[in-house]
C-alpha positions as CSV (number, residue, x, y, z in Angstrom):
1,M,-14.6,47.1,-97.0
2,P,-11.0,46.9,-98.3
3,Q,-9.4,49.7,-100.2
4,P,-9.8,49.4,-104.0
5,H,-6.9,48.5,-106.3
6,I,-6.6,51.0,-109.1
7,R,-5.1,50.0,-112.5
8,I,-5.3,50.9,-116.1
9,A,-8.0,49.0,-117.9
10,L,-7.2,46.0,-120.1
11,P,-9.0,45.0,-123.3
12,A,-10.3,41.9,-121.4
13,D,-12.2,44.3,-119.0
14,E,-14.6,45.3,-121.8
15,Q,-17.6,43.1,-120.9
16,E,-17.5,43.8,-117.2
17,L,-17.0,47.6,-117.9
18,A,-20.0,47.6,-120.3
19,L,-22.2,45.8,-117.8
20,L,-21.2,48.2,-115.0
21,D,-21.8,51.2,-117.3
22,R,-25.3,50.0,-118.3
23,A,-26.2,49.2,-114.6
24,A,-25.0,52.5,-113.4
25,W,-26.9,54.6,-115.9
26,S,-28.9,57.5,-114.2
27,P,-30.2,60.9,-115.3
28,L,-28.3,62.2,-112.3
29,H,-25.1,62.0,-114.5
30,A,-26.1,61.0,-118.0
31,V,-27.2,63.3,-120.8
32,L,-27.9,60.5,-123.3
33,P,-30.9,58.2,-123.0
34,A,-30.6,54.9,-121.2
35,P,-28.8,52.4,-123.2
36,R,-30.8,49.8,-125.1
37,P,-29.8,46.8,-127.2
38,P,-28.0,46.4,-129.5
39,Y,-25.2,47.8,-127.3
40,P,-22.2,49.4,-129.0
41,P,-18.8,48.1,-127.9
42,F,-17.5,49.7,-124.7
43,F,-14.0,50.3,-126.2
44,D,-13.7,51.8,-129.7
45,E,-11.4,54.2,-131.5
46,R,-12.4,57.1,-129.3
47,H,-12.6,55.0,-126.0
48,L,-9.4,53.1,-125.6
49,P,-8.5,50.9,-122.6
50,Q,-5.6,53.1,-121.7
51,D,-8.1,56.0,-121.2
52,Y,-9.7,54.2,-118.2
53,L,-8.6,53.6,-114.7
54,V,-10.6,50.9,-113.0
55,A,-11.1,50.2,-109.3
56,E,-11.1,46.6,-108.4
57,L,-12.6,45.3,-105.1
58,E,-12.3,41.5,-104.3
59,G,-11.5,40.7,-107.9
60,H,-14.3,42.6,-109.6
61,I,-14.5,46.0,-111.1
62,A,-16.2,48.4,-108.7
63,G,-15.9,51.6,-110.8
64,Y,-13.9,53.5,-113.5
65,I,-12.9,56.9,-114.4
66,R,-12.1,58.0,-118.0
67,L,-9.1,60.4,-118.4
68,V,-8.4,61.7,-121.8
69,L,-6.0,64.1,-123.5
70,S,-7.6,67.4,-124.7
71,P,-8.3,67.0,-128.5
72,L,-6.8,70.4,-129.2
73,L,-3.0,70.6,-129.6
74,P,-2.6,74.0,-127.7
75,S,-4.3,72.2,-124.7
76,A,-2.0,69.1,-124.7
77,H,-1.1,70.0,-121.1
78,V,-4.6,69.4,-120.0
79,R,-6.3,66.0,-119.2
80,Q,-10.1,65.7,-119.0
81,I,-12.1,63.4,-116.8
82,Q,-14.9,62.3,-119.1
83,G,-16.8,59.8,-117.0
84,L,-16.8,58.4,-113.5
85,V,-18.9,55.4,-112.6
86,V,-19.1,53.5,-109.3
87,S,-21.3,50.4,-108.8
88,D,-24.1,50.7,-106.5
89,A,-22.6,48.1,-104.1
90,A,-19.4,50.1,-103.8
91,R,-20.9,53.6,-103.3
92,G,-20.0,55.2,-100.0
93,H,-16.9,53.1,-99.6
94,G,-14.3,55.6,-101.0
95,V,-14.1,54.1,-104.6
96,G,-15.0,57.4,-106.3
97,R,-12.5,59.3,-104.2
98,A,-9.8,56.8,-104.9
99,L,-10.5,57.0,-108.6
100,V,-10.4,60.8,-108.7
101,R,-7.1,60.8,-106.8
102,A,-5.7,58.2,-109.1
103,A,-6.8,60.2,-112.2
104,V,-5.0,63.3,-110.8
105,Q,-1.8,61.3,-110.2
106,E,-2.1,59.7,-113.6
107,A,-2.6,63.1,-115.2
108,R,0.6,64.3,-113.6
109,R,2.4,61.2,-114.7
110,R,1.4,61.8,-118.2
111,G,2.7,65.4,-118.1
112,A,-0.4,67.4,-117.5
113,R,-0.5,70.8,-115.7
114,R,-4.2,70.9,-115.4
115,I,-7.2,68.6,-115.2
116,T,-10.8,69.5,-116.0
117,L,-14.2,67.9,-116.0
118,R,-17.9,68.7,-116.7
119,V,-20.7,67.6,-114.2
120,L,-24.3,68.2,-114.2
121,G,-25.5,70.9,-111.9
122,H,-28.0,68.7,-110.1
123,N,-25.3,65.9,-109.4
124,T,-24.6,67.2,-105.9
125,P,-22.7,64.0,-104.7
126,A,-20.2,64.2,-107.6
127,R,-19.8,68.0,-107.2
128,R,-19.0,67.6,-103.5
129,L,-16.5,64.9,-104.3
130,Y,-14.7,66.9,-106.9
131,E,-14.7,70.0,-104.7
132,A,-13.3,67.9,-101.8
133,E,-10.5,66.9,-104.2
134,G,-9.4,70.5,-105.1
135,F,-11.6,71.1,-108.2
136,V,-13.3,74.4,-108.4
137,I,-16.1,75.7,-110.6
138,E,-14.7,77.5,-113.6
139,G,-17.9,78.1,-115.5
140,V,-21.5,77.2,-115.7
141,L,-23.6,76.7,-118.8
142,P,-27.0,77.5,-117.5
143,E,-29.8,75.1,-118.6
144,E,-27.5,73.4,-121.1
145,F,-29.4,70.1,-121.1
146,L,-33.0,69.1,-120.9
147,I,-33.1,65.8,-119.0
148,E,-36.4,64.1,-118.2
149,G,-38.3,67.4,-118.7
150,K,-36.0,69.5,-116.5
151,Y,-33.3,72.0,-117.6
152,V,-29.9,71.1,-116.1
153,D,-26.8,73.3,-115.9
154,D,-23.5,72.0,-117.2
155,V,-20.9,72.8,-114.6
156,L,-17.2,73.2,-115.7
157,M,-14.6,72.3,-113.1
158,G,-10.9,72.1,-113.0
159,R,-7.8,72.3,-110.9
160,A,-4.0,72.9,-111.4
161,L,-1.6,69.8,-110.9
């Protein structure tokens, strides 16, 4: 499989991103219930196209990562990863790794000194990916979520840039 092309999302990507997001929903990484119609817009005032990096393979979006500025002014030097999705067809082909690396580069380009994220404790594949890319566990909120009848830790990870 070819290497993904990573770019900043465009408003025209909204429908394809929304479809990918709904198709990839899983209790492995989602704390909200499975999406049901009517679906809200993918982009809104809190989810802007410039917050997303998308991975394209053969002309189609194979994944995305959301990178946002901390909402607190004293944390303006921190960027947060708030979502990483890879299509089922692209899993295991380096798309997630390429997106994480691109997010780190983009955070640096935007002047960040740190990058952080939250990942569910039972999401072993994502945790391994983040650890392989230099993220370390900085905190754990034990049993923070009740997902499908099971308590799940919220793991806080970060790294310097």
